[in-house]
C-alpha positions as CSV (number, residue, x, y, z in Angstrom):
1,M,66.0,94.0,90.4
2,I,68.2,91.2,91.4
3,A,69.6,90.8,87.9
4,Y,70.3,94.6,87.8
5,A,72.1,94.5,91.2
6,A,74.1,91.3,90.6
7,P,77.0,92.9,88.8
8,G,77.3,95.5,91.6
9,A,77.4,92.7,94.2
10,A,80.2,91.0,92.3
11,I,82.2,94.2,92.0
12,K,81.7,95.0,95.7
13,G,82.9,91.5,96.5
14,M,86.1,92.1,94.7
15,T,86.7,95.6,96.1
16,L,85.9,94.7,99.7
17,P,89.3,93.2,100.5
18,L,90.9,96.4,99.0
19,I,88.8,98.6,101.2
20,S,89.5,96.5,104.3
21,Y,93.1,95.6,104.0
22,L,94.9,98.3,102.1
23,P,94.4,101.3,104.4
24,P,96.3,99.7,107.3
25,V,99.1,98.7,104.8
26,Y,99.3,102.2,103.4
27,A,99.4,103.6,107.0
28,A,102.2,101.2,108.0
29,L,104.3,101.8,104.9
30,S,103.8,105.6,104.7
31,G,104.1,106.4,108.3
32,F,100.8,108.3,108.4
33,S,98.1,107.5,110.9
34,L,95.3,105.2,109.9
35,T,93.0,108.2,110.5
36,S,94.8,110.3,107.9
37,V,94.8,107.5,105.4
38,G,91.0,107.0,106.0
39,L,90.5,110.7,105.4
40,V,92.3,110.6,102.1
41,F,90.1,107.7,101.0
42,M,87.0,109.5,102.2
43,F,87.9,112.7,100.3
44,A,88.7,110.7,97.2
45,R,85.2,109.2,97.4
46,L,83.6,112.6,97.9
47,W,85.5,113.9,94.9
48,D,84.2,111.1,92.9
49,L,80.7,112.0,94.1
50,I,81.1,115.4,92.5
51,I,83.1,114.6,89.4
52,D,81.2,111.5,88.2
53,P,78.0,113.2,87.4
54,V,79.8,116.1,85.8
55,A,81.9,113.8,83.6
56,G,78.7,111.8,82.8
57,S,76.9,114.9,81.6
58,I,79.9,116.1,79.5
59,M,80.6,112.8,77.7
60,P,77.3,112.6,75.7
61,A,77.6,116.2,74.7
62,A,81.1,115.6,73.4
63,R,80.0,112.5,71.5
64,Q,77.2,114.4,69.7
65,S,79.3,117.2,68.4
């Protein structure tokens, strides 16, 4: 299980600074509040939650035909 999870830990280690530092920068540069920037990030993640399984189920079907 550790070998299976190791790539995910490395990827999370690279994305953690982006998740931590970019929202305040986006808020400062765009003039939006940090709350609205956080909501945009949250809705993007929720959209991924819906779209990723749909795309995953469509891809093998397109490859077989």
